[in-house]
Residue frames relative to the residue before (quaternion, step in Angstrom):
aa qw qx qy qz dx dy dz
M 1.0000 0.0000 0.0000 0.0000 0.00 0.00 0.00
T 0.6443 0.5271 -0.3189 0.4530 3.57 0.93 -0.87
K 0.6283 0.5400 -0.3263 0.4552 3.58 1.03 -0.87
E 0.6492 0.5115 -0.3221 0.4617 3.61 1.05 -0.66
L 0.6879 0.4935 -0.2852 0.4493 3.59 1.11 -0.71
I 0.5660 0.6275 -0.3817 0.3745 3.60 1.09 -0.58
P 0.6416 0.4994 -0.3604 0.4572 3.66 0.85 -0.72
Q 0.6263 0.5228 -0.3548 0.4567 3.63 1.01 -0.62
L 0.6662 0.5058 -0.2997 0.4588 3.54 1.02 -0.76
M 0.8142 0.0036 0.0326 0.5797 3.59 0.90 -0.88
P 0.0583 -0.8060 0.5890 0.0062 3.59 0.35 1.22
Q 0.4505 -0.6969 0.4887 0.2695 3.57 -1.06 0.69
E 0.3895 -0.6790 0.5800 0.2255 3.57 -1.01 0.93
P 0.6233 -0.5405 0.4105 0.3884 3.56 -1.23 0.47
T 0.6380 0.5375 -0.3384 0.4354 3.62 1.13 -0.50
G 0.5380 -0.6294 0.4002 0.3928 3.55 1.27 -0.23
Q 0.5524 0.5923 -0.4014 0.4276 3.58 1.27 -0.06
A 0.5034 -0.6322 0.4915 0.3245 3.57 -1.08 0.66
H 0.1352 -0.7851 0.6031 0.0398 3.55 -1.14 0.75
I 0.1394 -0.7823 0.6007 0.0882 3.59 -0.81 0.88
D 0.2270 -0.7827 0.5697 0.1066 3.55 -0.65 1.19
L 0.1328 -0.8342 0.5345 0.0279 3.57 -0.42 1.24
K 0.3917 0.7035 -0.5032 0.3138 3.62 1.21 0.28
P 0.6082 -0.5571 0.4105 0.3888 3.59 -1.14 0.56
Q 0.0627 -0.8007 0.5956 -0.0133 3.54 -0.87 0.99
V 0.6455 -0.4705 0.4117 0.4387 3.52 -1.33 0.02
S 0.5180 -0.6240 0.4815 0.3323 3.59 -0.99 0.78
T 0.0761 -0.7751 0.6259 0.0396 3.54 -0.94 0.86
P 0.6713 -0.4682 0.3610 0.4470 3.60 -1.18 0.24
L 0.6457 0.5275 -0.3271 0.4449 3.57 1.02 -0.77
N 0.6247 0.5279 -0.3308 0.4709 3.60 1.04 -0.78
L 0.6735 0.4959 -0.2919 0.4641 3.53 0.89 -0.96
M 0.6380 0.5147 -0.3192 0.4756 3.62 0.96 -0.83
L 0.6733 0.4931 -0.3048 0.4590 3.60 0.88 -0.89
G 0.6161 0.5343 -0.3368 0.4707 3.57 1.13 -0.67
L 0.6613 0.4937 -0.3030 0.4765 3.57 0.94 -0.84
L 0.6604 0.4964 -0.3167 0.4661 3.57 0.97 -0.79
G 0.6052 0.5438 -0.3410 0.4709 3.57 1.16 -0.63
G 0.6448 0.5097 -0.3166 0.4735 3.57 1.09 -0.73
V 0.6361 0.4942 -0.3327 0.4904 3.59 1.00 -0.77
A 0.6521 0.5080 -0.3388 0.4494 3.60 0.87 -0.84
L 0.6411 0.5088 -0.3375 0.4650 3.64 0.97 -0.75
A 0.6521 0.5075 -0.3256 0.4595 3.61 0.92 -0.81
V 0.6478 0.4954 -0.3197 0.4824 3.62 0.99 -0.80
M 0.6359 0.5362 -0.3329 0.4441 3.56 0.94 -0.83
I 0.6784 0.4881 -0.2937 0.4640 3.53 0.89 -0.97
A 0.6369 0.5271 -0.3278 0.4572 3.62 0.95 -0.82
L 0.6959 0.4763 -0.2792 0.4593 3.58 0.83 -1.03
N 0.6814 0.4832 -0.2965 0.4629 3.60 0.86 -0.89
S 0.6268 0.5309 -0.3354 0.4612 3.58 1.06 -0.69
E 0.6336 0.5159 -0.3333 0.4705 3.57 1.03 -0.74
L 0.6512 0.5062 -0.3101 0.4727 3.57 1.00 -0.86
A 0.6224 0.5581 -0.3316 0.4373 3.61 1.03 -0.77
K 0.5856 0.5789 -0.3730 0.4276 3.61 1.10 -0.62
Y 0.7419 0.4144 -0.2169 0.4804 3.61 1.06 -0.73
G 0.7632 0.2117 -0.1489 0.5921 3.54 1.26 -0.10
S 0.5958 -0.4921 0.4025 0.4909 3.55 -0.12 -1.35
P 0.6448 -0.4945 0.3899 0.4332 3.60 -1.25 0.25
L 0.6298 0.5229 -0.3565 0.4503 3.64 0.99 -0.64
L 0.6337 0.5050 -0.3405 0.4770 3.61 0.95 -0.78
A 0.6310 0.5366 -0.3342 0.4497 3.60 0.91 -0.86
S 0.6607 0.5160 -0.2992 0.4558 3.55 1.00 -0.84
W 0.6476 0.5077 -0.3117 0.4751 3.56 0.99 -0.85
V 0.6900 0.4737 -0.2966 0.4599 3.56 0.84 -0.88
A 0.6293 0.5513 -0.3212 0.4437 3.54 0.99 -0.87
H 0.7202 0.4391 -0.2395 0.4808 3.57 0.86 -0.98
G 0.6121 0.5302 -0.3521 0.4693 3.58 1.12 -0.55
V 0.6659 0.4680 -0.2944 0.5008 3.59 0.92 -0.88
G 0.6459 0.5273 -0.3222 0.4483 3.58 0.98 -0.84
T 0.6250 0.5394 -0.3279 0.4592 3.58 1.07 -0.73
L 0.6660 0.5079 -0.3026 0.4548 3.52 0.92 -0.98
V 0.6647 0.4953 -0.3006 0.4717 3.62 0.95 -0.91
A 0.6391 0.5252 -0.3285 0.4559 3.57 0.96 -0.85
L 0.6528 0.5122 -0.3103 0.4640 3.59 0.96 -0.86
L 0.6393 0.5225 -0.3150 0.4681 3.58 1.02 -0.82
L 0.6717 0.4867 -0.2914 0.4765 3.55 0.96 -0.90
L 0.6210 0.5391 -0.3292 0.4642 3.57 0.98 -0.81
G 0.6548 0.5149 -0.2908 0.4707 3.55 0.94 -0.93
A 0.6636 0.5047 -0.3005 0.4633 3.59 0.93 -0.95
V 0.6695 0.4896 -0.3052 0.4680 3.58 0.91 -0.89
R 0.6653 0.5011 -0.3232 0.4493 3.60 0.86 -0.88
L 0.6415 0.5233 -0.3273 0.4555 3.59 1.00 -0.78
R 0.7242 0.4542 -0.2373 0.4613 3.53 0.97 -0.92
Q 0.8478 0.2167 -0.0525 0.4811 3.61 0.78 -0.99
G 0.5041 -0.5630 0.4817 0.4437 3.58 1.12 -0.46
A 0.7294 -0.4416 0.3010 0.4271 3.56 -1.33 0.14
L 0.3785 -0.6914 0.5658 0.2420 3.56 -1.05 0.82
T 0.0458 0.8022 -0.5928 0.0540 3.59 -0.73 1.00
R 0.2190 -0.7386 0.6182 0.1562 3.48 -1.29 0.46
R 0.7844 -0.0808 0.1022 0.6064 3.53 0.86 -1.05
N 0.5170 -0.6316 0.4745 0.3296 3.52 -1.28 0.26
E 0.5862 0.5861 -0.3679 0.4213 3.63 1.26 -0.19
A 0.5444 -0.6122 0.4645 0.3362 3.55 -1.21 0.49
A 0.4976 -0.6183 0.5178 0.3193 3.57 -1.19 0.60
P 0.5604 -0.5748 0.4504 0.3909 3.61 -1.17 0.46
W 0.6595 -0.5553 0.3359 0.3794 3.58 -1.10 0.69
W 0.6831 0.5114 -0.2976 0.4282 3.54 0.95 -0.86
A 0.5643 0.6047 -0.3967 0.3982 3.62 1.14 -0.31
Y 0.6296 0.5410 -0.3271 0.4516 3.60 1.22 -0.29
L 0.6028 0.6076 -0.3362 0.3929 3.58 1.32 -0.10
G 0.3319 0.7912 -0.4709 0.2050 3.61 1.21 0.20
G 0.6119 0.5676 -0.3527 0.4231 3.57 1.14 -0.47
L 0.5573 0.6103 -0.4009 0.3954 3.61 1.15 -0.47
P 0.7210 0.3879 -0.2957 0.4921 3.63 0.66 -0.86
G 0.5635 0.5893 -0.3825 0.4346 3.56 1.18 -0.50
A 0.6687 0.4869 -0.3086 0.4697 3.60 0.90 -0.85
F 0.6567 0.4925 -0.3150 0.4764 3.57 1.01 -0.78
T 0.5819 0.5692 -0.3668 0.4504 3.62 1.11 -0.69
V 0.6753 0.4865 -0.3057 0.4624 3.58 0.83 -0.96
V 0.6878 0.4791 -0.2992 0.4559 3.62 0.83 -0.98
L 0.7079 0.4604 -0.2748 0.4598 3.60 0.76 -1.00
G 0.6182 0.5384 -0.3307 0.4675 3.60 1.07 -0.74
A 0.6693 0.4914 -0.3031 0.4676 3.56 0.90 -0.93
M 0.6577 0.4983 -0.3335 0.4561 3.62 0.95 -0.75
T 0.7072 0.4634 -0.2890 0.4489 3.62 0.87 -0.82
V 0.6526 0.5168 -0.3300 0.4451 3.55 0.98 -0.82
N 0.7138 0.4180 -0.2469 0.5047 3.54 1.10 -0.74
S 0.5574 0.5464 -0.4033 0.4776 3.58 1.25 0.46
A 0.7486 -0.3463 0.2919 0.4842 3.56 -1.24 -0.36
L 0.5516 0.6241 -0.4091 0.3726 3.62 1.11 -0.41
G 0.2083 -0.7775 0.5604 0.1953 3.59 0.89 -0.92
L 0.7403 -0.4436 0.2911 0.4128 3.56 -1.38 0.08
S 0.7163 0.4766 -0.3014 0.4109 3.62 0.63 -1.00
A 0.6831 0.4644 -0.2957 0.4798 3.62 0.89 -0.87
S 0.6038 0.5440 -0.3561 0.4612 3.59 1.03 -0.79
I 0.6920 0.4760 -0.2912 0.4580 3.58 0.74 -1.00
A 0.6157 0.5475 -0.3391 0.4540 3.61 1.03 -0.82
F 0.7109 0.4338 -0.2708 0.4828 3.61 0.85 -0.87
I 0.5878 0.5473 -0.3604 0.4744 3.58 1.11 -0.60
M 0.6686 0.4888 -0.3014 0.4724 3.58 0.92 -0.87
A 0.6411 0.5096 -0.3351 0.4659 3.59 0.96 -0.73
G 0.6295 0.5255 -0.3123 0.4796 3.57 1.08 -0.71
Q 0.6423 0.5219 -0.3129 0.4660 3.56 1.03 -0.86
I 0.6688 0.4897 -0.3104 0.4654 3.56 0.90 -0.91
L 0.6381 0.5230 -0.3351 0.4550 3.62 0.92 -0.83
F 0.7094 0.4269 -0.2807 0.4854 3.59 0.75 -0.95
G 0.5981 0.5603 -0.3617 0.4444 3.61 1.02 -0.62
L 0.6554 0.5005 -0.2949 0.4827 3.58 0.99 -0.86
V 0.6319 0.5153 -0.3297 0.4759 3.58 1.00 -0.78
C 0.6567 0.5050 -0.2992 0.4735 3.63 0.91 -0.93
D 0.6640 0.4993 -0.3131 0.4601 3.58 0.91 -0.89
S 0.7091 0.4700 -0.2912 0.4377 3.59 0.81 -0.92
L 0.7596 0.3730 -0.1990 0.4942 3.61 1.03 -0.77
G 0.3974 -0.7221 0.4740 0.3098 3.59 1.27 -0.25
L 0.2592 0.7979 -0.5097 0.1906 3.60 1.05 0.70
F 0.8365 0.1985 -0.1647 0.4835 3.55 -1.30 0.52
G 0.6914 -0.5195 0.2722 0.4219 3.59 1.02 0.80
M 0.4165 0.7048 -0.4730 0.3255 3.58 1.29 0.20
A 0.5581 -0.5697 0.4753 0.3717 3.55 -1.19 0.49
R 0.4302 -0.6902 0.5178 0.2652 3.60 -0.85 0.93
R 0.0161 -0.8064 0.5900 -0.0372 3.57 -0.76 1.06
R 0.4452 -0.6760 0.5180 0.2766 3.53 -0.98 0.86
L 0.3585 -0.7361 0.5361 0.2056 3.59 -0.88 0.96
S 0.2773 -0.7588 0.5715 0.1441 3.48 -1.15 0.74
R 0.6322 -0.5100 0.4067 0.4182 3.57 -1.25 0.26
G 0.6025 0.5661 -0.3610 0.4315 3.59 1.11 -0.62
Q 0.6486 0.5024 -0.3277 0.4685 3.55 1.03 -0.66
G 0.6152 0.5296 -0.3295 0.4821 3.56 1.10 -0.68
A 0.6424 0.5160 -0.3044 0.4778 3.51 1.06 -0.87
A 0.6254 0.5362 -0.3227 0.4660 3.62 1.04 -0.84
L 0.6465 0.5024 -0.3237 0.4742 3.60 0.92 -0.82
T 0.6412 0.5202 -0.3221 0.4631 3.58 0.96 -0.88
V 0.6720 0.4966 -0.2900 0.4666 3.58 0.85 -0.99
M 0.6403 0.5264 -0.3141 0.4629 3.59 0.99 -0.87
T 0.6766 0.4753 -0.3012 0.4750 3.59 0.91 -0.90
L 0.6369 0.5138 -0.3283 0.4718 3.62 1.00 -0.77
G 0.6294 0.5471 -0.3113 0.4557 3.52 1.09 -0.79
A 0.6312 0.5204 -0.3115 0.4834 3.57 1.09 -0.78
L 0.6504 0.5029 -0.3030 0.4818 3.56 0.99 -0.81
I 0.6425 0.5170 -0.3278 0.4609 3.60 1.01 -0.78
V 0.6195 0.5295 -0.3391 0.4700 3.56 1.01 -0.82
L 0.6710 0.5005 -0.2936 0.4615 3.59 0.89 -0.94
L 0.7036 0.4715 -0.2710 0.4573 3.59 0.81 -0.99
A 0.6399 0.5323 -0.3194 0.4530 3.57 1.04 -0.78
Q 0.6828 0.4531 -0.3110 0.4813 3.60 0.95 -0.68
E 0.6343 0.5131 -0.3475 0.4621 3.64 1.08 -0.55
G 0.6980 0.4743 -0.2627 0.4678 3.55 1.17 -0.67
A 0.5544 0.6458 -0.3710 0.3714 3.52 1.32 -0.32
């Protein structure tokens, strides 16, 4: 099954260059698994950066995280280019604002380190971070922000945000009552 999904993720162009199709597609088990792994990676990142912030500061943790991330990204880019050729999507330039993804990343590290090292702790911090991600994701989907496909929001999605926020509050209240 995974072998069948890989061509959807990176179909080969006639030129032999790899191509990543970023258009909205039907959810597949691979997409769901990758989303879950992304969530786990985010939680690990927040935990590690928060630990580093204890020995320096949240800003130091952000600098180190992005420096290490840059080195790993460069190594991965080099490995992919050696193996497959350049990764391309289109021949046109990305909009200027698409290059600013590191800004919220830096704030995520700093804010995450500050909240994890507060009374919130790791689990409540991650619960509220996830609630914020869902809220902003719904706003982006409904308005088509940042080049996202515009999607009509449903009551179910509003209910999911409400349940997620209540879950974050329950995590917080349960740890305070423990």
